[in-house]
FIBABA-667409 format. One record per residue: residue number from 1; chain; x, y, z of N, C-alpha, C in turn. Coordinates in steps of 0.2 Angstrom, whole numbers, plus 5000, padded with zeros to 4 digits. Layout:
N
     n   chain   n_c1   n_c2   n_c3   ca_c1   ca_c2   ca_c3   c_c1   c_c2   c_c3
   NUM       A      X      Y      Z       X       Y       Z      X      Y      Z
...
This chain:
295
     n   chain   n_c1   n_c2   n_c3   ca_c1   ca_c2   ca_c3   c_c1   c_c2   c_c3
     1       A   5004   4994   5000    5000    5000    5000   5004   5006   5000
     2       A   5002   5011   4998    5005    5018    4997   5007   5021   5006
     3       A   5015   5022   5006    5018    5026    5011   5017   5032   5011
     4       A   5018   5035   5018    5016    5042    5018   5020   5047   5016
     5       A   5026   5045   5014    5031    5049    5012   5029   5050   5003
     6       A   5029   5044   5001    5026    5043    4994   5018   5048   4993
     7       A   5014   5048   4997    5010    5053    4996   5012   5061   4997
     8       A   5015   5062   5003    5017    5069    5002   5021   5071   4995
     9       A   5025   5066   4993    5027    5067    4987   5023   5069   4981
    10       A   5018   5065   4981    5013    5065    4977   5009   5073   4977
    11       A   5009   5075   4982    5005    5080    4984   5009   5087   4981
    12       A   5014   5086   4982    5019    5091    4982   5021   5093   4974
    13       A   5022   5087   4970    5023    5087    4963   5017   5089   4959
    14       A   5012   5088   4963    5004    5090    4959   5004   5097   4962
    15       A   5004   5100   4967    5004    5106    4967   5009   5112   4965
    16       A   5016   5109   4963    5022    5113    4960   5020   5113   4953
    17       A   5018   5107   4951    5018    5106    4944   5026   5103   4942
    18       A   5029   5101   4945    5037    5100    4943   5042   5095   4947
    19       A   5045   5091   4944    5049    5087    4948   5054   5091   4951
    20       A   5056   5096   4946    5062    5100    4950   5061   5103   4956
    21       A   5054   5107   4954    5052    5111    4960   5050   5106   4966
    22       A   5048   5101   4966    5047    5097    4970   5053   5095   4975
    23       A   5058   5091   4971    5065    5091    4972   5068   5095   4979
    24       A   5068   5103   4975    5070    5108    4979   5066   5109   4986
    25       A   5060   5108   4985    5055    5109    4992   5058   5104   4996
    26       A   5058   5097   4994    5059    5092    4998   5066   5089   5000
    27       A   5071   5093   4996    5076    5093    4998   5078   5085   4996
    28       A   5077   5083   4990    5078    5076    4986   5081   5080   4980
    29       A   5085   5074   4976    5089    5076    4971   5082   5074   4965
    30       A   5084   5077   4959    5077    5076    4954   5078   5069   4952
    31       A   5082   5065   4952    5081    5058    4949   5079   5054   4954
    32       A   5079   5056   4960    5077    5053    4968   5069   5052   4966
    33       A   5066   5061   4965    5059    5062    4963   5056   5056   4958
    34       A   5061   5057   4953    5058    5053    4947   5058   5046   4949
    35       A   5062   5042   4952    5061    5036    4954   5056   5034   4958
    36       A   5055   5040   4963    5049    5038    4968   5042   5039   4966
    37       A   5042   5043   4960    5035    5044    4957   5034   5038   4953
    38       A   5040   5035   4948    5040    5030    4946   5036   5024   4950
    39       A   5041   5022   4954    5037    5017    4959   5031   5018   4961
    40       A   5027   5025   4962    5020    5024    4965   5017   5023   4959
    41       A   5019   5024   4953    5015    5023    4948   5013   5016   4946
    42       A   5020   5014   4948    5019    5004    4948   5014   5003   4952
    43       A   5015   5005   4960    5010    5002    4963   5003   5004   4961
    44       A   5001   5011   4958    4994    5014    4956   4993   5008   4949
    45       A   4996   5005   4946    4994    5005    4940   4995   5006   4933
    46       A   4997   5010   4934    4997    5018    4928   4999   5023   4930
    47       A   5000   5028   4924    5003    5035    4925   4999   5039   4930
    48       A   5002   5043   4934    4999    5047    4937   5000   5055   4935
    49       A   5007   5055   4933    5007    5063    4930   5009   5061   4922
    50       A   5006   5066   4918    5008    5067    4911   5014   5069   4910
    51       A   5019   5068   4908    5025    5071    4907   5024   5078   4901
    52       A   5026   5084   4903    5024    5088    4898   5031   5092   4895
    53       A   5031   5097   4890    5039    5099    4889   5040   5103   4895
    54       A   5036   5108   4898    5038    5111    4904   5035   5108   4910
    55       A   5036   5104   4914    5033    5103    4920   5029   5096   4918
    56       A   5024   5094   4924    5019    5088    4925   5014   5092   4924
    57       A   5008   5086   4925    5001    5089    4925   4999   5081   4927
    58       A   4994   5082   4933    4990    5074    4936   4986   5071   4930
    59       A   4985   5065   4930    4982    5062    4926   4976   5060   4929
    60       A   4970   5057   4925    4964    5058    4929   4965   5052   4934
    61       A   4969   5048   4933    4970    5043    4939   4973   5047   4946
    62       A   4979   5051   4942    4984    5054    4948   4980   5058   4950
    63       A   4975   5062   4948    4970    5066    4953   4965   5063   4957
    64       A   4963   5057   4956    4959    5053    4961   4963   5050   4966
    65       A   4969   5048   4965    4974    5047    4970   4976   5053   4973
    66       A   4977   5059   4972    4979    5064    4976   4974   5067   4979
    67       A   4966   5066   4977    4962    5069    4982   4962   5066   4987
    68       A   4963   5058   4987    4962    5053    4994   4970   5055   4998
    69       A   4974   5056   4995    4982    5057    4998   4980   5064   5002
    70       A   4977   5069   5000    4975    5075    5003   4971   5074   5011
    71       A   4966   5070   5007    4961    5069    5015   4967   5065   5019
    72       A   4970   5058   5017    4975    5056    5023   4979   5061   5026
    73       A   4983   5064   5021    4987    5069    5025   4984   5075   5030
    74       A   4979   5077   5028    4975    5081    5033   4973   5076   5037
    75       A   4972   5072   5039    4969    5066    5044   4975   5066   5048
    76       A   4980   5064   5046    4986    5063    5049   4989   5068   5052
    77       A   4989   5075   5051    4991    5081    5051   4985   5083   5058
    78       A   4980   5080   5058    4977    5082    5063   4978   5078   5068
    79       A   4978   5071   5067    4980    5067    5073   4986   5069   5076
    80       A   4991   5071   5073    4998    5073    5077   4997   5080   5080
    81       A   4991   5083   5079    4991    5090    5082   4987   5087   5090
    82       A   4982   5083   5090    4980    5080    5094   4984   5077   5099
    83       A   4989   5073   5096    4992    5067    5100   4997   5073   5104
    84       A   4999   5078   5100    5004    5082    5104   5000   5086   5108
    85       A   4994   5088   5108    4991    5090    5114   4989   5086   5119
    86       A   4988   5080   5118    4988    5076    5124   4993   5075   5127
    87       A   4998   5074   5125    5006    5073    5128   5008   5081   5131
    88       A   5006   5085   5130    5008    5092    5133   5001   5092   5138
    89       A   4997   5088   5137    4991    5091    5144   4986   5097   5140
    90       A   4986   5099   5135    4983    5105    5134   4977   5101   5128
    91       A   4977   5096   5128    4970    5093    5123   4968   5086   5125
    92       A   4964   5082   5119    4963    5076    5121   4957   5075   5126
    93       A   4956   5067   5128    4951    5066    5131   4954   5065   5139
    94       A   4951   5066   5145    4952    5065    5152   4947   5061   5155
    95       A   4949   5055   5157    4944    5051    5160   4943   5052   5167
    96       A   4939   5055   5172    4939    5055    5178   4935   5050   5181
    97       A   4937   5047   5187    4932    5045    5192   4933   5046   5198
    98       A   4927   5046   5200    4927    5049    5207   4922   5047   5213
    99       A   4922   5045   5218    4917    5042    5222   4912   5048   5223
   100       A   4906   5045   5225    4899    5051    5226   4901   5057   5229
   101       A   4902   5058   5234    4903    5062    5239   4908   5068   5236
   102       A   4915   5066   5234    4918    5070    5229   4916   5073   5225
   103       A   4911   5070   5220    4906    5074    5216   4901   5080   5219
   104       A   4902   5081   5224    4899    5086    5228   4901   5093   5226
   105       A   4907   5093   5228    4910    5099    5228   4919   5098   5225
   106       A   4922   5094   5228    4928    5095    5228   4931   5094   5221
   107       A   4928   5088   5217    4930    5088    5211   4928   5092   5206
   108       A   4921   5095   5206    4918    5099    5200   4922   5107   5201
   109       A   4925   5109   5207    4929    5115    5208   4934   5113   5205
   110       A   4939   5108   5206    4946    5107    5202   4945   5107   5194
   111       A   4938   5103   5192    4937    5104    5184   4936   5111   5183
   112       A   4933   5115   5186    4932    5121    5184   4938   5124   5181
   113       A   4943   5124   5187    4949    5127    5187   4954   5123   5179
   114       A   4952   5116   5179    4955    5112    5174   4953   5117   5167
   115       A   4946   5117   5167    4944    5121    5160   4947   5126   5159
   116       A   4947   5131   5164    4949    5138    5164   4956   5138   5160
   117       A   4961   5134   5162    4967    5133    5162   4969   5129   5155
   118       A   4964   5124   5153    4965    5119    5148   4959   5117   5145
   119       A   4956   5123   5142    4948    5122    5137   4948   5116   5135
   120       A   4953   5115   5129    4954    5111    5126   4953   5103   5127
   121       A   4955   5101   5133    4954    5095    5138   4947   5093   5137
   122       A   4943   5087   5133    4937    5085    5136   4938   5081   5141
   123       A   4932   5082   5145    4932    5076    5151   4925   5074   5152
   124       A   4926   5066   5154    4920    5063    5155   4923   5060   5160
   125       A   4916   5059   5164    4916    5058    5173   4915   5050   5172
   126       A   4915   5046   5178    4914    5041    5180   4912   5040   5188
   127       A   4906   5039   5191    4905    5039    5197   4904   5031   5199
   128       A   4909   5029   5205    4907    5023    5208   4910   5023   5215
   129       A   4911   5016   5217    4914    5015    5224   4921   5015   5222
   130       A   4925   5017   5227    4931    5018    5227   4936   5011   5225
   131       A   4934   5006   5228    4937    5000    5226   4936   4998   5218
   132       A   4930   5001   5215    4928    4999    5210   4933   5004   5204
   133       A   4933   5009   5206    4937    5015    5202   4945   5013   5204
   134       A   4948   5010   5208    4955    5009    5208   4955   5002   5203
   135       A   4950   4998   5203    4952    4993    5198   4951   4996   5191
   136       A   4947   5000   5188    4946    5004    5184   4952   5008   5181
   137       A   4956   5010   5187    4962    5014    5183   4968   5009   5183
   138       A   4969   5003   5186    4973    4998    5186   4972   4994   5177
   139       A   4966   4995   5177    4964    4993    5169   4965   4998   5164
   140       A   4967   5004   5167    4966    5009    5160   4961   5012   5158
   141       A   4954   5011   5161    4948    5014    5160   4946   5020   5162
   142       A   4951   5023   5166    4950    5030    5169   4958   5031   5169
   143       A   4959   5039   5169    4966    5041    5170   4967   5046   5176
   144       A   4961   5046   5181    4964    5048    5187   4957   5046   5191
   145       A   4957   5045   5197    4952    5043    5202   4954   5047   5209
   146       A   4949   5048   5211    4946    5052    5217   4943   5047   5221
   147       A   4946   5045   5227    4945    5037    5231   4946   5039   5239
   148       A   4943   5034   5243    4944    5035    5249   4944   5029   5252
   149       A   4948   5029   5259    4949    5023    5260   4944   5019   5266
   150       A   4938   5023   5265    4933    5020    5267   4927   5016   5262
   151       A   4924   5009   5265    4924    5006    5269   4931   5001   5268
   152       A   4934   5000   5262    4938    4993    5261   4946   4996   5261
   153       A   4947   5001   5263    4954    5003    5261   4955   5004   5254
   154       A   4961   5006   5252    4963    5008    5245   4963   5002   5241
   155       A   4966   4996   5241    4970    4991    5238   4972   4992   5233
   156       A   4977   4998   5234    4982    5001    5228   4986   4995   5225
   157       A   4986   4992   5220    4992    4990    5217   4999   4993   5216
   158       A   5004   4989   5211    5010    4993    5211   5009   4997   5206
   159       A   5004   4996   5202    5004    4999    5195   4998   5007   5196
   160       A   4998   5009   5202    4995    5015    5203   4997   5018   5209
   161       A   4998   5026   5208    5000    5031    5212   4997   5034   5215
   162       A   4997   5035   5224    4991    5037    5226   4996   5042   5230
   163       A   4991   5049   5231    4993    5054    5233   4986   5057   5239
   164       A   4988   5059   5245    4983    5059    5250   4981   5068   5250
   165       A   4973   5068   5247    4972    5075    5248   4970   5079   5254
   166       A   4966   5075   5258    4963    5076    5265   4959   5072   5268
   167       A   4959   5074   5275    4956    5069    5280   4948   5071   5280
   168       A   4945   5068   5279    4937    5071    5278   4934   5065   5286
   169       A   4931   5072   5289    4928    5070    5295   4920   5070   5295
   170       A   4917   5065   5298    4910    5064    5296   4907   5067   5301
   171       A   4901   5072   5300    4897    5076    5304   4890   5073   5306
   172       A   4888   5076   5310    4879    5073    5312   4876   5076   5308
   173       A   4872   5076   5304    4865    5080    5301   4860   5079   5306
   174       A   4858   5085   5306    4851    5086    5311   4847   5089   5309
   175       A   4840   5088   5310    4833    5093    5309   4836   5100   5311
   176       A   4836   5106   5305    4836    5112    5308   4835   5115   5316
   177       A   4828   5110   5318    4824    5113    5324   4827   5108   5330
   178       A   4831   5103   5327    4833    5098    5333   4836   5101   5340
   179       A   4835   5100   5346    4837    5102    5351   4844   5103   5351
   180       A   4849   5100   5348    4855    5099    5349   4858   5103   5343
   181       A   4853   5105   5338    4857    5110    5332   4860   5114   5333
   182       A   4857   5119   5340    4861    5126    5342   4867   5125   5345
   183       A   4870   5119   5346    4878    5118    5350   4882   5116   5343
   184       A   4889   5118   5345    4895    5119    5340   4896   5113   5338
   185       A   4896   5108   5345    4898    5101    5343   4894   5097   5348
   186       A   4891   5090   5345    4887    5087    5348   4891   5080   5352
   187       A   4889   5079   5357    4892    5073    5361   4889   5066   5357
   188       A   4890   5060   5354    4887    5057    5351   4883   5052   5356
   189       A   4886   5052   5364    4882    5049    5367   4875   5053   5368
   190       A   4876   5058   5367    4867    5061    5367   4863   5060   5362
   191       A   4865   5056   5356    4861    5055    5350   4859   5046   5352
   192       A   4862   5044   5356    4859    5036    5358   4852   5035   5358
   193       A   4848   5038   5359    4839    5038    5358   4837   5040   5350
   194       A   4841   5042   5348    4839    5045    5341   4838   5036   5336
   195       A   4835   5038   5330    4834    5036    5326   4837   5037   5319
   196       A   4842   5033   5318    4848    5034    5314   4846   5031   5305
   197       A   4849   5035   5300    4848    5033    5295   4854   5031   5291
   198       A   4854   5024   5290    4861    5022    5286   4860   5019   5280
   199       A   4865   5020   5276    4864    5016    5269   4867   5009   5269
   200       A   4871   5007   5273    4873    4999    5272   4868   4992   5275
   201       A   4869   4988   5273    4865    4982    5274   4865   4982   5282
   202       A   4861   4978   5286    4861    4974    5292   4867   4972   5292
   203       A   4871   4972   5298    4875    4966    5299   4883   4970   5295
   204       A   4883   4975   5292    4889    4976    5289   4892   4982   5294
   205       A   4898   4982   5294    4903    4987    5300   4903   4992   5294
   206       A   4901   4996   5298    4901    5006    5297   4905   5008   5301
   207       A   4906   5016   5299    4908    5019    5303   4905   5022   5307
   208       A   4898   5023   5307    4894    5024    5312   4894   5019   5317
   209       A   4894   5013   5314    4891    5007    5320   4898   5007   5325
   210       A   4905   5009   5321    4912    5011    5325   4910   5015   5330
   211       A   4910   5020   5326    4909    5027    5331   4904   5027   5338
   212       A   4898   5023   5337    4894    5022    5341   4896   5018   5347
   213       A   4902   5011   5344    4902    5007    5349   4908   5011   5354
   214       A   4914   5016   5350    4917    5019    5356   4914   5023   5362
   215       A   4906   5024   5358    4904    5029    5364   4900   5025   5367
   216       A   4899   5020   5367    4895    5015    5372   4890   5012   5370
   217       A   4887   5013   5362    4880    5011    5363   4880   5007   5355
   218       A   4874   5005   5354    4873    5003    5346   4868   5006   5343
   219       A   4869   5009   5337    4863    5014    5334   4857   5010   5333
   220       A   4852   5014   5333    4847    5010    5331   4846   5014   5325
   221       A   4845   5009   5318    4844    5010    5313   4837   5008   5310
   222       A   4833   5013   5309    4824    5012    5306   4824   5014   5298
   223       A   4829   5018   5295    4829    5020    5288   4836   5017   5284
   224       A   4835   5015   5279    4841    5013    5276   4842   5016   5269
   225       A   4845   5021   5268    4844    5025    5263   4851   5024   5260
   226       A   4854   5025   5253    4861    5023    5251   4864   5029   5250
   227       A   4861   5034   5246    4866    5040    5245   4864   5045   5250
   228       A   4869   5050   5252    4869    5056    5258   4863   5061   5255
   229       A   4862   5063   5249    4858    5065    5247   4851   5065   5250
   230       A   4850   5059   5248    4843    5056    5250   4843   5056   5257
   231       A   4848   5055   5262    4847    5054    5269   4844   5061   5271
   232       A   4848   5066   5269    4845    5073    5271   4838   5075   5270
   233       A   4835   5071   5264    4829    5074    5265   4825   5071   5270
   234       A   4826   5066   5273    4825    5061    5277   4825   5066   5284
   235       A   4832   5068   5284    4834    5072    5291   4828   5078   5290
   236       A   4828   5081   5286    4824    5088    5285   4817   5085   5286
   237       A   4815   5081   5286    4808    5079    5288   4807   5077   5294
   238       A   4813   5076   5297    4812    5075    5307   4812   5067   5305
   239       A   4813   5063   5302    4813    5055    5303   4818   5053   5305
   240       A   4823   5058   5306    4830    5052    5310   4836   5058   5309
   241       A   4843   5055   5311    4849    5060    5310   4852   5054   5306
   242       A   4858   5056   5303    4864    5054    5299   4869   5055   5300
   243       A   4875   5051   5297    4881    5055    5296   4883   5058   5289
   244       A   4886   5064   5288    4889    5066    5282   4895   5068   5282
   245       A   4898   5067   5277    4904    5070    5276   4904   5076   5275
   246       A   4910   5081   5279    4912    5087    5278   4912   5090   5273
   247       A   4917   5085   5267    4919    5089    5261   4912   5090   5258
   248       A   4907   5086   5259    4899    5090    5256   4897   5095   5259
   249       A   4898   5098   5265    4896    5102    5268   4892   5109   5265
   250       A   4897   5111   5260    4894    5116    5256   4887   5115   5251
   251       A   4887   5108   5251    4882    5107    5246   4876   5106   5250
   252       A   4876   5105   5255    4869    5102    5261   4865   5109   5261
   253       A   4859   5107   5260    4852    5110    5261   4853   5113   5267
   254       A   4849   5120   5267    4849    5124    5273   4845   5122   5279
   255       A   4839   5116   5277    4835    5115    5284   4838   5109   5289
   256       A   4844   5108   5286    4849    5103    5289   4855   5105   5293
   257       A   4855   5104   5299    4861    5108    5303   4866   5103   5304
   258       A   4873   5103   5303    4880    5099    5303   4881   5102   5309
   259       A   4884   5095   5313    4888    5098    5319   4892   5091   5320
   260       A   4899   5094   5322    4905    5090    5322   4903   5085   5331
   261       A   4905   5080   5331    4905    5074    5334   4909   5075   5339
   262       A   4915   5079   5339    4922    5079    5343   4926   5073   5342
   263       A   4926   5069   5348    4932    5065    5349   4928   5059   5345
   264       A   4922   5057   5345    4919    5053    5344   4918   5053   5334
   265       A   4920   5058   5332    4919    5060    5324   4923   5054   5321
   266       A   4920   5051   5318    4923    5046    5313   4926   5050   5306
   267       A   4932   5048   5304    4936    5052    5298   4937   5046   5293
   268       A   4939   5047   5288    4941    5044    5283   4947   5049   5278
   269       A   4950   5046   5275    4956    5049    5271   4954   5049   5263
   270       A   4954   5055   5260    4953    5054    5253   4960   5056   5250
   271       A   4960   5052   5244    4966    5052    5239   4965   5052   5232
   272       A   4968   5056   5229    4969    5053    5222   4974   5049   5220
   273       A   4973   5046   5214    4977    5040    5211   4978   5041   5203
   274       A   4983   5039   5201    4985    5041    5195   4990   5034   5192
   275       A   4988   5031   5188    4992    5026    5185   5001   5027   5185
   276       A   5003   5023   5189    5011    5024    5190   5015   5025   5184
   277       A   5013   5022   5177    5016    5023    5172   5014   5027   5167
   278       A   5017   5032   5164    5015    5039    5159   5008   5041   5161
   279       A   5007   5044   5168    5000    5046    5168   5000   5053   5163
   280       A   4994   5054   5161    4991    5061    5157   4995   5066   5160
   281       A   4997   5071   5156    5000    5077    5159   4993   5082   5162
   282       A   4987   5080   5158    4980    5082    5161   4978   5081   5166
   283       A   4979   5073   5168    4977    5070    5174   4982   5073   5179
   284       A   4989   5073   5178    4993    5076    5183   4991   5084   5185
   285       A   4989   5087   5181    4987    5093    5183   4982   5095   5185
   286       A   4977   5090   5185    4969    5089    5188   4971   5087   5195
   287       A   4977   5083   5197    4979    5078    5204   4980   5086   5208
   288       A   4985   5090   5204    4987    5097    5209   4980   5101   5210
   289       A   4976   5102   5206    4970    5107    5207   4965   5104   5212
   290       A   4966   5098   5213    4961    5094    5217   4966   5095   5226
   291       A   4972   5094   5225    4975    5095    5231   4975   5103   5234
   292       A   4975   5107   5229    4973    5115    5231   4967   5117   5233
   293       A   4963   5113   5231    4954    5112    5233   4953   5109   5239
   294       A   4959   5105   5241    4958    5101    5247   4960   5104   5253
   295       A   4964   5109   5252    4967    5113    5258   4962   5116   5263
C-alpha cells in the first residue's frame, strides 16, 4: 500500500507541477523524485502524471489518488496535533473517576479550574465506589481517580500512584429545629436514643457502628437510604439523623444542621490516584488542582 512519504511527494509534485520544484522543496535530487514517482505509478497500476515539455500534470488516475492523498495527509496532520496536545496536557480526553461525595464539591471545583486553564481538554466522568474506581484505573479504563479508604481500604496495586488529598470528618446531620442543633459540637452519647438513617445492609461494619461502639452504644437504624443526598431529605423531614461527610457540607440543604461529633467523629482519608506509568499531563494537572481545593 502507499506509504506516507510517497503521498507527500505526490502532493508536492501535484501542487508545484514540476519534479524539479518538488525536489527543491523536499530536499531530494530530481532523479530521486523521478524514481519515487515511477515506483508510485507502478503501485497505482498506471501513470499518475503526464510528462509535458515544461513540467507535469496529473492524469485522471493521478487526480483521484491525489484527492485521497490530501484527505489522508490532512487526517494524519490533525492526529499529530491531537497527540501533541494530549502529551502536553492541553487537549485530548481525560477520563475522571470519583466516589459520590467527592462529586459534590471537590471534583467540580477542580474541574472548573482545569477547564479555565486547559479548555481543549474534554472531560468524561465515571462515578463509583472507591474499590471499583481503583480497579478501573489499574485496567486503564480511567486516567485519574478520587477515592477514599472507607470502607475497604485503598487496595492500591503497584501500578497505581496514590497521593493523599485530605482527611474527611463525618458530621452528624440534624433537623434544623433539633434541640442539639444550637450547639457547635454534639456529644455522640447524647444521640443514643435517636433514630439513625444508614445506607449499609444490616450486619455490615460501618463508621457509624464503630463510632457508636466507642461511645458505648449501638445505633438504632430505622431507615436505610443509600445516597447522602437522600438521607438529608429524611433528616430535614425530622425522620432521623445521619452522618454526612464534611467535604459535602457546602452542598447541604439549608434546613439541615451539620455538627461535629468531636472526639467520636469518624474520619476517612481521601486520595487522588494516577497510573504509575505514563500518567497523562492533564491528569497530573488535575491532581494538583484537587490538592489545592482540598486544603
